[in-house]
N, C-alpha and C positions, 0 to 999 in steps of 0.2 A: 409743316415747315422743317426743312433741313438746315442746319447751322454748321459751317465748315469752322471748326474750332482751331484757333491758332494759341499757342503759349500765353497764359495769362496768369500772372502773380498776384492779381487783385483778389482779395477775399472779402471785400464788402462793395456793397452797390452804391456808387458814388454819384454826385450830381453831374449830369452830362450838358455841357454847353452846346446849344445848337443854333445855327444861324438858317433861317428859311430862304430859300432862294427861287424865284419865279413861280411863286404862288400867289394866286389873286388876294387882295386886302382883306375881303370879308372872310375868307377861308383862312387865311393867316392868323386873323384874330380869334377865330374859333378854335383852331390849333393851338395857339398860345394859351387860351384858358384851359382848354382839356388837358392839355399835357402838363399844366403847372399843377393840376389837382392832387397829385401824390408827391410833389416835391421833388423829383427824380430827374426832371427835365426843365433847363433853364433856357429860354429863347432870348438869345443875346442880341439878334438883330433881324431885319426882314429888307431883302434886297430884290427888286422887281427887274432889275438890268445889270450889265456886267459893271457900269459905273459905280452903282450902290454897292455891289458886291465888292470892288475893290476896296471902297471906304470901310466897309465893315471888316474885312480881312486885315486892312493897316491898323485899324484900331482895336481889335481883340483877337482873342485867341479862342475861337469854337473849337470843339472838338470833331464835330459833325456838321455837314452841311446837308439839310433835306432840300432837294432840288424837285420841284414839279414841272410838270410839262405843260402848263396852260399857254394857250397861243402859238403851239409849235405845229407845224405841219405832219411831223412825224416826231415820235418820241426821241429818236437817235438825233435830232437836231438839237438837244440839249448837250451834244458833245462838247461845243465851244466853251461852255459854263463849266463843264467837267475839267476840261483842259487848262482854263484860267485857275480854278481852284489848285490843281496840281502844281501848276508853274510857280504860283504867289504864295500858297499855303499847304506845302506837300504833307504837313501834319494833320490837315482837315481831311477827315473820312467822309465819303459821300454815299448818301442814301437817294434813289431815285424813287419817286411815288407818282404813280400815274393809273388812270383808270382801266387801262389795257396795255399790254405790251405784245409785239408779235415775235417771232423766233429772231429776226433780224436785229431787232431792238435790243432783246436780252443779251446777245452777243456783243453787239457794237458798244453797250453800256458798260458792261464787264471789262471789254478790252480797252476801254477808255477812261478806267478808273473809278467807277462805281464799285463799291464794298458791299451795297446792299439794294435788292428792289423789293417794292411792295406795291402791290396793285389790286384793283377790284375790291372783292370781298375781304381780302386781307388787310384793307387799309382801315381797321378800326383802332381805336385809341390803345387798348391793351396791346394789342400786336404791335403797333408803331412804336410803343414805348420800349417794348421788349427789343425790337430790331435796333434802335437807336441806341440802346445800352450795349447791345451785343457788338455792334459795328464800332462803337467807342472804343472797346476793349480788344480791338483787333481782330474780330472774328467776321466772317463772311455769312451774310444773311441772303439766303435764297431758297425757293421751294426745290423739289426733286427733279421737276422738270426743266428749272432753269438751270440747275448744275449738270444736268445731262445734256442740254445744248452747250455750255461752257466746256464741258469736256470733250464734245464731239467736235467743237469748233477748233480744236488743237489739231485736228487732222484735215483742216481745210488747206487748199493750196496756198503757197506762200504769195507775197504781193509784189507788185512791180512799182517802185516809189518814183513819184515825180513830184519835184520841188520848184517853189519859184526863186528869184534870186538872192532871197533872204534865207533859203533852206527850209522854208516852210511848205508842208505837204499841199499839194493843189487838190488832191483826190482824197474821198473818204477811205477807210481801210476796205471796205467791200468794192469800191470803185478801183482800187489798186490790186484786188484779187481778180477782178474781172480782166483788167487791162493784162495782167500775167497770163490769163488763160487765153485772151485773144493773141498775145504772142507765141502761144503753143499752137496756135491755128483751128482752135475749137470752134463750132458753129453756135448759134445761140441755143440751139436745143441742147448740145453737150454742155455749154456754159450752165444752163439751167439744172442740168442733171448734177454736174460737179458742186454747184453751190447750194443746190436743194432750194431752188428759187423757180417760180413760174417764168415762161418765157417773156411774159408781158413785162415782169419786172425787170429783167436781164436788158430789154430794150431800153426800158427808162433808164438803167445805169449806163448804157452805152451813149444815148442821148446826152447826158450829162457830163459823161468823160469827153466827149467830142466838143461841147459847148465848152468846158473849163480849159481845155488844151487848145482851143480855136482851130480844129481840124475839121475835116468833113468825110473821113473814111476810115475804116478799121485800119487799114495799113498805115496812114499817116500817124495814127495815134500810137501804134506799135513802134514806128520807127522813131517817132520823138521821144517816147520813153526809153528806147534802147540807147539812143545817142546820149541822153542824160546819164544813164547808168554808166556808159563807157567813159564820159567825162569824170565821173566821180570815181571811178577805177584808175583814171590817169592816163586812159587811151587816148590817143590824137585824132578824135573825130571830129569833123566840122560841126560846131556846137548850134549853128543855125538850124530853124526848123526844116525838117527835110521835105523836098518837093518831089513827089511822085506822081506818076500818072494816074487821072482820076479813074476807078472803075465805073462801070455803068451804074448808075444809081437811080433809086425812086425817089422823088421829091415828096415830102410829107407835109409841106405847108410851113415848115420851120426854118430857121436859119441855116443855110447851106443845104446840102443834099446828105442823106444818110442811106446807107445800105443794111438792111438788117436781114441775115439769112435765116 
């Protein structure tokens, strides 16, 4: 395990206050008992949803949130919880614990505020205790492969942002990157190569982008995003969703028609 150390003036190991988030009741009880044995970790609360999390964050000041991935289709789907913690309690540092994480999960979680990742065989109590202590001191907990992924992600293409009327992002960071590359005219194969994904994963990202934007073609998605960008830059472009001639498409049995090159 590699730890990216930040300046730390603490000379003694102090009690770390932790809140458990999105972890099943039985496992949370086991963690509470196991982590309390050495007197270095204090579990201040247990939240199974965003409402319970808000109540805990309002009523106490934990230093670290240990976020599990139970009941989520993909690890990166816990991003809304990370965003909630960042918005309501920016002093709380986040550690995400999962049975496994793929490359996209690792990058997404770090980019969305995680300060530590622990998974699989690493998730034993001594390692977890050390992880929580290090993160509470402002350090980053990650293994060599995860750090390498994070560094390489800095070279990924920039994203094209799309927001709703309240200014909130409609797309995930990865979907914004896919949309930006669409605007550059890349094919699915070229998208996959640029983002180091399979073409199947690229197709899934494209479907979700079309569904979220309410469009049915690559060109409509790009024009919609560009019109939003022009509005943010103060250019006087018609704000309505662009209407373009539909390219010949192949029906895939889902809503609308999609064309995947």
